The first five atom37 places (N, CA, C, CB, O) and aatype in JSON, in Angstrom:
{
  "aatype": [12, 16, 12, 11, 6, 18, 3, 10, 18, 19, 14, 10, 18, 15, 2, 1, 7, 19, 14, 10, 14, 14, 16, 5, 10, 0, 1, 10, 11, 11, 1, 10, 19, 11, 1, 13, 7, 7, 10, 16, 18, 13, 14, 5, 11, 16, 6, 7, 13, 17, 11, 9, 7, 0, 19, 16, 13, 1, 3, 6, 19, 19, 9, 10, 1, 19, 10, 4, 6, 6, 11, 1, 15, 19, 5, 10, 18, 17, 15, 15, 10, 11, 6, 6, 10, 11, 11, 15, 17, 11, 5, 2, 3, 19, 10, 9, 19, 19, 1, 0, 19, 15, 16, 19],
  "atom_mask": [
    [1, 1, 1, 1, 1],
    [1, 1, 1, 1, 1],
    [1, 1, 1, 1, 1],
    [1, 1, 1, 1, 1],
    [1, 1, 1, 1, 1],
    [1, 1, 1, 1, 1],
    [1, 1, 1, 1, 1],
    [1, 1, 1, 1, 1],
    [1, 1, 1, 1, 1],
    [1, 1, 1, 1, 1],
    [1, 1, 1, 1, 1],
    [1, 1, 1, 1, 1],
    [1, 1, 1, 1, 1],
    [1, 1, 1, 1, 1],
    [1, 1, 1, 1, 1],
    [1, 1, 1, 1, 1],
    [1, 1, 1, 0, 1],
    [1, 1, 1, 1, 1],
    [1, 1, 1, 1, 1],
    [1, 1, 1, 1, 1],
    [1, 1, 1, 1, 1],
    [1, 1, 1, 1, 1],
    [1, 1, 1, 1, 1],
    [1, 1, 1, 1, 1],
    [1, 1, 1, 1, 1],
    [1, 1, 1, 1, 1],
    [1, 1, 1, 1, 1],
    [1, 1, 1, 1, 1],
    [1, 1, 1, 1, 1],
    [1, 1, 1, 1, 1],
    [1, 1, 1, 1, 1],
    [1, 1, 1, 1, 1],
    [1, 1, 1, 1, 1],
    [1, 1, 1, 1, 1],
    [1, 1, 1, 1, 1],
    [1, 1, 1, 1, 1],
    [1, 1, 1, 0, 1],
    [1, 1, 1, 0, 1],
    [1, 1, 1, 1, 1],
    [1, 1, 1, 1, 1],
    [1, 1, 1, 1, 1],
    [1, 1, 1, 1, 1],
    [1, 1, 1, 1, 1],
    [1, 1, 1, 1, 1],
    [1, 1, 1, 1, 1],
    [1, 1, 1, 1, 1],
    [1, 1, 1, 1, 1],
    [1, 1, 1, 0, 1],
    [1, 1, 1, 1, 1],
    [1, 1, 1, 1, 1],
    [1, 1, 1, 1, 1],
    [1, 1, 1, 1, 1],
    [1, 1, 1, 0, 1],
    [1, 1, 1, 1, 1],
    [1, 1, 1, 1, 1],
    [1, 1, 1, 1, 1],
    [1, 1, 1, 1, 1],
    [1, 1, 1, 1, 1],
    [1, 1, 1, 1, 1],
    [1, 1, 1, 1, 1],
    [1, 1, 1, 1, 1],
    [1, 1, 1, 1, 1],
    [1, 1, 1, 1, 1],
    [1, 1, 1, 1, 1],
    [1, 1, 1, 1, 1],
    [1, 1, 1, 1, 1],
    [1, 1, 1, 1, 1],
    [1, 1, 1, 1, 1],
    [1, 1, 1, 1, 1],
    [1, 1, 1, 1, 1],
    [1, 1, 1, 1, 1],
    [1, 1, 1, 1, 1],
    [1, 1, 1, 1, 1],
    [1, 1, 1, 1, 1],
    [1, 1, 1, 1, 1],
    [1, 1, 1, 1, 1],
    [1, 1, 1, 1, 1],
    [1, 1, 1, 1, 1],
    [1, 1, 1, 1, 1],
    [1, 1, 1, 1, 1],
    [1, 1, 1, 1, 1],
    [1, 1, 1, 1, 1],
    [1, 1, 1, 1, 1],
    [1, 1, 1, 1, 1],
    [1, 1, 1, 1, 1],
    [1, 1, 1, 1, 1],
    [1, 1, 1, 1, 1],
    [1, 1, 1, 1, 1],
    [1, 1, 1, 1, 1],
    [1, 1, 1, 1, 1],
    [1, 1, 1, 1, 1],
    [1, 1, 1, 1, 1],
    [1, 1, 1, 1, 1],
    [1, 1, 1, 1, 1],
    [1, 1, 1, 1, 1],
    [1, 1, 1, 1, 1],
    [1, 1, 1, 1, 1],
    [1, 1, 1, 1, 1],
    [1, 1, 1, 1, 1],
    [1, 1, 1, 1, 1],
    [1, 1, 1, 1, 1],
    [1, 1, 1, 1, 1],
    [1, 1, 1, 1, 1],
    [1, 1, 1, 1, 1]
  ],
  "atom_positions": [
    [[32.49, -20.93, -18.88], [31.49, -19.77, -18.46], [30.09, -20.48, -18.21], [31.34, -18.51, -19.71], [29.28, -21.08, -18.91]],
    [[30.25, -20.01, -16.53], [28.93, -20.55, -16.35], [28.03, -19.52, -16.29], [28.8, -21.38, -15.2], [28.15, -18.34, -15.95]],
    [[26.95, -20.31, -16.74], [25.57, -19.25, -17.01], [24.39, -19.55, -16.26], [25.0, -19.28, -18.54], [24.49, -20.51, -15.49]],
    [[23.26, -18.94, -16.3], [21.94, -19.11, -15.76], [20.93, -18.98, -16.6], [21.7, -18.31, -14.79], [20.95, -17.98, -17.32]],
    [[20.09, -19.7, -16.69], [18.73, -19.45, -17.48], [17.67, -19.12, -16.4], [18.23, -20.84, -18.41], [17.45, -19.87, -15.44]],
    [[16.96, -17.85, -16.63], [15.93, -17.7, -15.92], [14.6, -17.0, -17.09], [16.46, -16.74, -14.57], [14.39, -16.13, -17.93]],
    [[13.79, -18.54, -16.1], [12.53, -18.24, -17.08], [11.58, -17.63, -16.1], [11.8, -19.65, -17.88], [11.3, -17.98, -14.96]],
    [[11.19, -16.7, -16.77], [10.01, -15.6, -15.6], [8.56, -15.72, -16.44], [10.57, -13.34, -15.51], [8.32, -15.3, -17.57]],
    [[7.47, -16.6, -15.32], [5.93, -17.01, -15.9], [5.54, -15.53, -15.65], [4.83, -18.39, -14.94], [5.62, -14.96, -14.57]],
    [[5.15, -15.05, -16.71], [4.24, -13.56, -16.26], [3.01, -13.28, -16.26], [4.46, -12.56, -16.94], [2.65, -12.91, -17.37]],
    [[2.21, -13.29, -15.5], [0.97, -13.48, -15.21], [0.31, -12.49, -16.31], [0.67, -13.2, -13.66], [0.84, -11.45, -16.7]],
    [[-1.22, -13.12, -16.86], [-1.77, -12.07, -17.88], [-3.08, -11.58, -17.16], [-2.11, -12.76, -19.49], [-3.96, -11.04, -17.84]],
    [[-3.25, -11.77, -15.62], [-4.61, -11.39, -15.22], [-4.12, -11.14, -14.01], [-5.86, -12.38, -15.34], [-3.21, -11.84, -13.58]],
    [[-4.83, -9.77, -13.05], [-4.73, -9.94, -11.69], [-4.76, -10.9, -10.87], [-5.33, -9.44, -11.3], [-5.23, -11.84, -11.5]],
    [[-4.47, -11.31, -9.5], [-5.48, -12.26, -8.94], [-6.93, -11.87, -8.48], [-4.88, -12.82, -7.85], [-7.75, -12.29, -7.66]],
    [[-6.85, -11.07, -9.2], [-8.92, -10.65, -9.01], [-9.78, -11.36, -10.77], [-9.29, -7.81, -9.02], [-10.97, -11.26, -11.09]],
    [[-8.76, -11.96, -11.48], [-9.06, -11.89, -12.45], [-9.37, -11.07, -13.81], [0.0, 0.0, 0.0], [-10.08, -11.43, -14.75]],
    [[-8.48, -9.56, -13.61], [-8.64, -8.49, -14.48], [-7.68, -8.69, -15.27], [-8.66, -7.21, -13.96], [-6.62, -8.78, -14.65]],
    [[-7.58, -8.8, -16.39], [-6.49, -8.78, -17.55], [-5.89, -7.44, -17.34], [-7.12, -8.95, -19.17], [-6.52, -6.39, -17.25]],
    [[-4.29, -7.65, -17.24], [-3.27, -6.49, -17.36], [-3.21, -6.41, -18.46], [-1.98, -6.52, -16.85], [-3.39, -7.17, -19.4]],
    [[-2.77, -4.79, -18.25], [-2.89, -4.05, -19.96], [-1.5, -4.79, -19.93], [-2.99, -1.83, -20.4], [-0.73, -5.16, -19.05]],
    [[-1.56, -4.84, -21.81], [-0.52, -5.57, -22.43], [0.62, -4.72, -22.66], [-0.94, -6.16, -23.66], [1.66, -5.3, -22.98]],
    [[0.66, -2.92, -22.51], [1.71, -2.14, -22.31], [2.84, -2.87, -20.74], [0.88, -0.47, -22.08], [4.07, -2.88, -20.6]],
    [[2.01, -3.26, -20.05], [2.92, -3.66, -18.69], [3.85, -4.82, -19.37], [1.86, -4.35, -17.16], [5.02, -4.81, -18.98]],
    [[3.53, -5.72, -20.23], [4.26, -6.97, -20.59], [5.57, -6.1, -21.85], [2.86, -8.4, -21.45], [6.72, -6.5, -22.05]],
    [[4.97, -5.02, -22.42], [5.83, -4.64, -23.33], [6.96, -3.75, -22.58], [5.07, -3.94, -24.45], [8.06, -3.56, -23.09]],
    [[6.59, -3.24, -21.38], [7.78, -2.76, -20.64], [8.54, -3.15, -20.19], [7.74, -2.3, -19.98], [9.67, -2.66, -20.2]],
    [[8.06, -4.62, -19.4], [8.93, -5.63, -19.29], [9.6, -6.05, -19.81], [8.73, -6.28, -19.14], [10.71, -6.21, -19.3]],
    [[9.34, -6.5, -21.15], [10.46, -7.34, -22.39], [11.65, -6.05, -22.7], [9.36, -7.86, -24.36], [12.83, -6.36, -22.87]],
    [[11.22, -4.63, -22.73], [12.06, -3.4, -22.89], [13.13, -3.66, -21.76], [11.18, -1.9, -22.71], [14.29, -3.78, -22.14]],
    [[12.91, -3.75, -20.65], [13.65, -3.31, -19.5], [14.22, -4.76, -19.75], [12.86, -2.77, -17.93], [15.37, -4.63, -20.18]],
    [[13.9, -5.96, -19.67], [14.7, -7.01, -19.17], [15.89, -7.03, -20.73], [13.54, -8.66, -18.76], [16.97, -7.59, -20.55]],
    [[15.7, -6.57, -21.79], [16.2, -6.56, -22.94], [17.58, -5.33, -22.53], [14.92, -6.17, -24.16], [18.8, -5.52, -22.47]],
    [[16.92, -4.33, -22.35], [17.95, -3.02, -21.92], [18.97, -3.87, -20.71], [16.86, -1.35, -21.03], [20.18, -3.93, -20.97]],
    [[18.57, -4.37, -19.71], [19.28, -4.85, -18.64], [20.01, -6.05, -19.2], [18.38, -5.15, -17.44], [21.06, -6.28, -18.59]],
    [[19.76, -6.83, -20.14], [20.49, -8.2, -20.37], [20.75, -8.56, -21.7], [19.74, -9.32, -19.83], [21.15, -9.59, -22.25]],
    [[20.42, -7.4, -22.1], [20.68, -7.59, -23.99], [20.17, -8.52, -24.67], [0.0, 0.0, 0.0], [20.58, -8.88, -25.77]],
    [[19.2, -9.02, -24.02], [17.97, -10.04, -24.78], [17.4, -10.7, -24.01], [0.0, 0.0, 0.0], [17.73, -10.79, -22.83]],
    [[16.19, -11.46, -24.68], [15.55, -12.28, -23.8], [14.5, -13.2, -25.15], [14.63, -11.21, -22.4], [14.28, -12.74, -26.27]],
    [[14.07, -14.31, -24.72], [13.44, -15.05, -25.51], [12.14, -15.11, -25.0], [14.02, -16.23, -25.69], [11.81, -15.42, -23.86]],
    [[11.26, -14.7, -26.2], [9.6, -14.78, -25.39], [8.93, -15.6, -26.2], [8.59, -13.29, -25.26], [9.0, -15.67, -27.42]],
    [[7.99, -16.49, -25.14], [7.53, -17.33, -25.42], [5.61, -17.24, -25.27], [8.36, -18.22, -24.69], [4.92, -17.76, -24.39]],
    [[5.12, -16.35, -26.51], [4.19, -15.81, -26.38], [2.69, -17.14, -26.16], [4.3, -14.79, -27.62], [1.59, -16.79, -25.73]],
    [[2.85, -17.83, -26.35], [2.02, -18.91, -25.7], [1.48, -18.65, -24.91], [2.44, -19.85, -25.28], [2.18, -18.17, -24.01]],
    [[0.25, -18.7, -24.66], [-0.64, -18.49, -23.24], [-0.79, -19.99, -22.71], [-2.37, -17.71, -23.52], [-1.4, -20.94, -23.19]],
    [[-0.08, -19.88, -21.65], [-0.13, -21.35, -21.14], [-0.59, -21.51, -19.21], [1.7, -22.02, -21.51], [0.12, -21.22, -18.26]],
    [[-1.81, -21.99, -19.21], [-2.29, -22.06, -18.15], [-1.53, -22.75, -16.81], [-3.35, -22.56, -18.49], [-0.55, -23.49, -16.94]],
    [[-1.95, -22.51, -15.92], [-1.17, -23.12, -14.61], [-2.33, -23.11, -13.52], [0.0, 0.0, 0.0], [-3.21, -22.25, -13.55]],
    [[-2.29, -24.01, -12.67], [-3.46, -24.09, -11.65], [-2.21, -24.74, -10.57], [-5.13, -25.25, -12.16], [-1.27, -25.53, -10.59]],
    [[-3.06, -23.67, -9.51], [-2.17, -24.12, -7.93], [-3.37, -24.16, -7.09], [-0.83, -22.81, -7.16], [-4.31, -23.4, -7.35]],
    [[-3.43, -25.0, -6.08], [-4.08, -25.55, -4.87], [-3.99, -25.03, -3.81], [-3.79, -26.6, -4.6], [-3.13, -25.64, -3.18]],
    [[-4.43, -24.17, -3.18], [-4.1, -23.32, -1.88], [-5.5, -23.91, -0.85], [-4.11, -21.27, -2.28], [-6.67, -23.56, -1.01]],
    [[-5.09, -24.68, 0.0], [-6.43, -25.11, 0.83], [-7.09, -26.09, 0.12], [0.0, 0.0, 0.0], [-6.6, -27.09, -0.41]],
    [[-8.46, -25.67, 0.16], [-9.84, -26.07, -0.61], [-9.83, -25.29, -2.2], [-11.34, -25.44, 0.43], [-10.46, -25.68, -3.18]],
    [[-9.08, -24.3, -2.14], [-9.38, -23.52, -2.79], [-8.31, -23.61, -4.25], [-9.44, -22.38, -1.91], [-7.11, -23.45, -4.03]],
    [[-8.77, -23.86, -5.69], [-7.79, -24.23, -6.57], [-7.67, -22.58, -7.86], [-8.43, -26.0, -7.34], [-8.67, -22.25, -8.5]],
    [[-6.58, -21.95, -7.98], [-6.28, -21.25, -8.45], [-6.11, -21.22, -10.12], [-5.52, -21.11, -7.74], [-5.43, -22.19, -10.48]],
    [[-6.45, -20.54, -11.02], [-5.98, -20.84, -12.21], [-5.62, -19.58, -12.92], [-6.91, -21.63, -12.91], [-6.34, -18.59, -12.84]],
    [[-4.25, -19.62, -13.81], [-3.8, -18.48, -14.4], [-3.3, -18.46, -15.94], [-2.82, -18.07, -13.59], [-2.86, -19.39, -16.62]],
    [[-3.44, -17.57, -16.14], [-2.41, -17.86, -17.76], [-1.59, -17.12, -17.56], [-2.94, -17.53, -19.38], [-1.52, -16.09, -16.88]],
    [[-0.42, -18.06, -18.64], [0.86, -16.86, -18.57], [1.84, -16.99, -19.61], [1.77, -16.91, -17.19], [1.81, -18.04, -20.26]],
    [[2.59, -16.25, -19.86], [3.61, -16.1, -20.89], [5.01, -16.23, -20.11], [3.44, -14.64, -21.7], [5.21, -16.04, -18.91]],
    [[5.66, -16.5, -20.83], [7.16, -16.89, -20.68], [8.36, -16.21, -21.3], [7.28, -18.13, -21.12], [8.66, -16.44, -22.48]],
    [[9.15, -15.29, -20.44], [10.07, -14.6, -21.01], [11.19, -15.38, -20.11], [9.89, -12.95, -20.95], [11.22, -15.57, -18.9]],
    [[12.28, -15.81, -21.3], [13.47, -16.17, -21.03], [14.86, -15.39, -20.85], [13.56, -16.88, -21.81], [15.09, -14.57, -21.73]],
    [[15.87, -15.52, -19.78], [16.84, -14.84, -19.93], [18.0, -15.38, -19.79], [16.76, -13.99, -19.32], [18.1, -15.63, -18.59]],
    [[19.3, -15.82, -20.52], [20.3, -16.2, -20.33], [21.5, -15.03, -19.76], [20.47, -16.84, -21.46], [21.7, -13.99, -20.39]],
    [[22.08, -15.27, -18.79], [23.27, -14.65, -18.58], [24.21, -15.01, -17.68], [23.06, -13.61, -18.35], [24.21, -16.17, -17.25]],
    [[25.06, -14.17, -17.31], [26.33, -15.29, -16.28], [25.66, -14.99, -14.76], [28.58, -14.56, -16.3], [24.95, -14.09, -14.3]],
    [[26.14, -15.97, -14.34], [26.03, -16.29, -12.96], [27.01, -15.12, -12.23], [26.53, -17.95, -12.67], [28.24, -15.05, -12.3]],
    [[26.29, -14.43, -11.67], [26.65, -13.42, -10.85], [25.67, -13.35, -9.58], [26.66, -12.16, -11.66], [24.58, -13.9, -9.46]],
    [[26.42, -12.47, -8.58], [25.32, -12.27, -7.46], [24.21, -11.0, -7.77], [26.16, -11.93, -5.97], [23.06, -10.9, -7.36]],
    [[24.81, -10.27, -8.45], [24.31, -8.97, -8.62], [22.94, -9.17, -9.67], [25.59, -7.96, -9.26], [22.01, -8.36, -9.64]],
    [[22.96, -10.47, -10.66], [22.02, -10.91, -11.37], [20.69, -11.36, -10.3], [22.66, -12.06, -12.26], [19.47, -11.19, -10.31]],
    [[21.81, -12.13, -9.26], [20.64, -12.9, -8.31], [19.92, -12.14, -7.62], [21.1, -13.81, -7.3], [18.83, -12.63, -7.32]],
    [[20.23, -10.66, -7.1], [19.74, -9.72, -6.48], [18.76, -9.24, -7.06], [20.49, -8.93, -6.22], [17.63, -9.17, -6.59]],
    [[19.27, -8.69, -8.62], [18.2, -8.17, -9.56], [16.93, -9.11, -9.67], [18.84, -8.0, -11.0], [15.86, -8.5, -9.64]],
    [[16.87, -10.16, -9.76], [15.27, -10.92, -10.14], [14.7, -11.0, -8.8], [15.28, -12.68, -10.9], [13.49, -10.84, -8.73]],
    [[15.36, -11.22, -7.69], [14.5, -10.99, -6.39], [13.85, -9.78, -5.97], [15.22, -11.22, -5.36], [12.88, -9.66, -5.22]],
    [[14.69, -8.67, -6.72], [14.13, -7.47, -6.65], [12.93, -7.13, -7.54], [15.1, -6.64, -6.85], [12.04, -6.4, -7.12]],
    [[12.91, -7.74, -8.97], [12.13, -7.76, -9.69], [11.09, -8.96, -9.31], [12.75, -7.73, -10.83], [10.09, -8.98, -10.03]],
    [[11.14, -9.64, -8.62], [10.12, -10.55, -8.26], [9.14, -9.72, -7.48], [10.65, -11.79, -7.47], [7.94, -9.78, -7.75]],
    [[9.68, -8.79, -6.36], [9.11, -8.09, -5.04], [8.16, -7.21, -6.07], [10.4, -7.1, -3.82], [6.94, -7.17, -6.22]],
    [[8.96, -6.71, -6.54], [8.48, -5.26, -7.39], [7.09, -5.94, -8.06], [9.87, -4.58, -8.87], [6.03, -5.46, -7.64]],
    [[6.99, -7.09, -9.15], [6.23, -7.38, -10.23], [4.81, -7.72, -8.85], [7.02, -8.88, -11.51], [3.75, -7.09, -8.77]],
    [[5.17, -8.65, -8.1], [3.91, -8.95, -6.99], [3.02, -7.63, -6.49], [4.62, -9.63, -5.51], [1.79, -7.61, -6.45]],
    [[4.07, -6.33, -6.04], [3.21, -5.6, -5.79], [2.67, -4.88, -6.95], [3.61, -4.91, -4.89], [1.45, -4.7, -7.0]],
    [[3.38, -4.46, -7.83], [2.57, -3.41, -9.2], [1.79, -3.99, -9.44], [3.14, -3.02, -10.6], [0.67, -3.52, -9.28]],
    [[2.0, -5.64, -10.08], [1.23, -6.28, -10.72], [-0.05, -7.1, -10.11], [2.02, -6.94, -11.3], [-0.96, -7.7, -10.67]],
    [[0.24, -6.88, -8.75], [-1.13, -7.17, -7.9], [-1.47, -9.14, -7.63], [-2.67, -6.31, -9.07], [-2.44, -9.83, -7.32]],
    [[-0.07, -9.39, -7.98], [0.19, -10.77, -7.5], [0.4, -11.68, -6.1], [1.09, -10.9, -8.02], [0.98, -11.13, -5.16]],
    [[0.02, -12.8, -5.97], [0.28, -12.99, -4.36], [1.92, -13.61, -4.62], [-1.07, -14.35, -3.41], [2.74, -13.49, -3.71]],
    [[2.26, -14.19, -5.78], [3.72, -14.53, -5.8], [3.61, -14.22, -7.55], [4.26, -16.37, -5.11], [2.59, -13.99, -8.2]],
    [[5.08, -14.3, -8.05], [5.45, -14.52, -9.2], [6.75, -15.68, -9.53], [5.69, -13.21, -9.59], [7.91, -15.44, -9.19]],
    [[6.34, -16.88, -10.2], [7.2, -17.85, -10.37], [8.56, -17.26, -11.31], [6.37, -19.05, -11.02], [8.31, -16.53, -12.27]],
    [[9.48, -17.49, -11.11], [10.91, -17.45, -11.48], [11.54, -18.66, -11.45], [11.64, -16.6, -10.69], [11.92, -19.08, -10.36]],
    [[11.74, -19.35, -12.54], [12.67, -20.53, -12.79], [14.15, -20.35, -12.95], [12.26, -21.15, -13.97], [14.53, -19.78, -13.97]],
    [[14.83, -20.67, -12.29], [16.5, -20.58, -12.55], [17.41, -21.85, -12.91], [17.18, -20.05, -11.21], [17.39, -22.77, -12.1]],
    [[18.06, -21.94, -13.88], [18.54, -23.16, -14.24], [19.56, -22.85, -14.51], [18.0, -23.88, -15.11], [19.74, -21.77, -15.08]],
    [[21.13, -24.15, -14.04], [22.28, -23.54, -14.58], [22.51, -24.29, -15.82], [23.49, -23.55, -13.64], [22.14, -25.45, -15.93]],
    [[23.18, -23.59, -16.85], [23.28, -24.04, -18.21], [24.79, -23.88, -19.23], [22.13, -23.25, -18.84], [25.14, -22.71, -19.28]],
    [[25.64, -24.75, -19.95], [26.22, -24.38, -20.61], [25.56, -24.35, -22.02], [27.19, -24.92, -20.37], [24.59, -24.89, -22.56]],
    [[26.67, -23.35, -22.4], [26.49, -23.11, -23.8], [27.64, -23.67, -25.14], [26.42, -21.59, -23.76], [28.81, -23.92, -24.83]],
    [[27.17, -23.83, -26.54], [28.39, -24.56, -26.94], [29.04, -23.84, -27.84], [28.19, -25.85, -27.47], [30.09, -24.25, -28.32]]
  ]
}
C-alpha cells in the first residue's frame, strides 16, 4: 500500500510575534485525529529561520505528523488546511512536508 507522511510545521507565534493561543493547537490536533485516525505530536519547540530579502525571520514551531493513504482527496485536504491556517493563524506561509513511505 502506498502511504504518505505529512509533517505540518505548526507556528507558535503570529507573524507579528504574538504567541498563538494553545487552544488553537489543541483544536488542530483533535481535528487531524478525527480526520485521519491519529497523529504523532513532536512537542519540542524547534526554531526556524528564513531570509527574505534583507530581513531574516525567526519562528518557533512544533511538528504534527500524519500517516495516511495516498489519495487525491487527502492532497486536497492538506492544501485547503494550509490556506485556512495561513488566514486564521495570520501566517505568510505554513510549511507542510510530504514524503512517500512504506510500512513494514
